[in-house]
C-alpha positions in Angstrom: 21.2 -20.9 54.1 20.0 -19.1 51.0 21.4 -21.9 48.8 19.6 -24.5 50.8 16.3 -22.6 50.5 16.7 -22.3 46.8 17.5 -26.0 46.5 14.2 -26.9 48.4 12.2 -24.6 46.2 13.6 -26.0 43.0 13.0 -29.5 44.3 9.4 -28.7 45.2 8.7 -27.2 41.8 10.3 -30.2 40.0 8.2 -32.7 42.2 5.0 -30.7 41.5 5.8 -30.7 37.7 6.3 -34.5 37.7 3.1 -35.0 39.7 1.0 -32.9 37.4 2.4 -34.6 34.3 1.6 -38.0 35.8 -2.0 -36.9 36.4 -2.6 -35.6 32.9 -5.1 -37.2 30.7 -4.3 -38.9 27.4 -5.8 -37.9 24.1 -7.2 -41.4 23.5 -10.8 -42.4 24.0 -10.1 -44.5 27.0 -11.3 -47.7 25.4 -7.8 -49.4 25.5 -7.6 -53.0 26.9 -6.1 -53.3 30.4 -3.7 -56.1 31.1 -3.0 -56.9 34.7 -0.1 -59.1 35.8 0.1 -60.2 39.4 3.5 -61.6 40.6 3.1 -62.9 44.1 5.8 -64.4 46.3 4.1 -67.8 46.1 1.1 -69.1 44.1 -1.5 -71.1 46.0 -0.9 -69.1 49.2 -4.3 -68.1 50.7 -3.2 -64.5 51.3 -2.0 -64.0 47.7 -5.0 -65.9 46.3 -7.3 -63.4 47.9 -5.4 -60.6 46.3 -5.5 -62.4 43.0 -9.3 -62.7 43.2 -9.5 -58.9 43.6 -7.3 -58.5 40.6 -9.4 -60.8 38.5 -12.6 -59.0 39.5 -11.1 -55.6 38.7 -9.8 -56.8 35.3 -13.3 -58.2 34.5 -15.0 -54.9 35.4 -12.5 -53.0 33.2 -12.8 -55.4 30.3 -9.2 -56.5 30.6 -7.2 -59.6 31.2 -5.6 -60.9 34.4 -2.6 -63.3 34.7 -0.9 -64.5 37.8 2.7 -65.7 37.5 4.9 -66.9 40.3 6.6 -69.9 42.0 4.7 -72.5 44.0 7.1 -72.3 46.9 8.3 -69.2 48.6 12.1 -69.7 48.6 15.0 -67.8 47.0 15.9 -70.6 44.5 12.6 -70.2 42.7 
């Protein structure tokens, strides 16, 4: 039981460390260009087109670029 508790505590500390490292700020000025790539299951699908429109809008607001790449048909061969 003591070993199990120690394992949980160590796992929690490790997860918290990774989380805090991911939330840290960079030393840059934040003016880097943002490139967004959207890889839907199928291009020209109304559902994914709506999501792509949102990505295009976000890229424009953040002064970045947006590119959508994917097959025209949703099948495993493509």
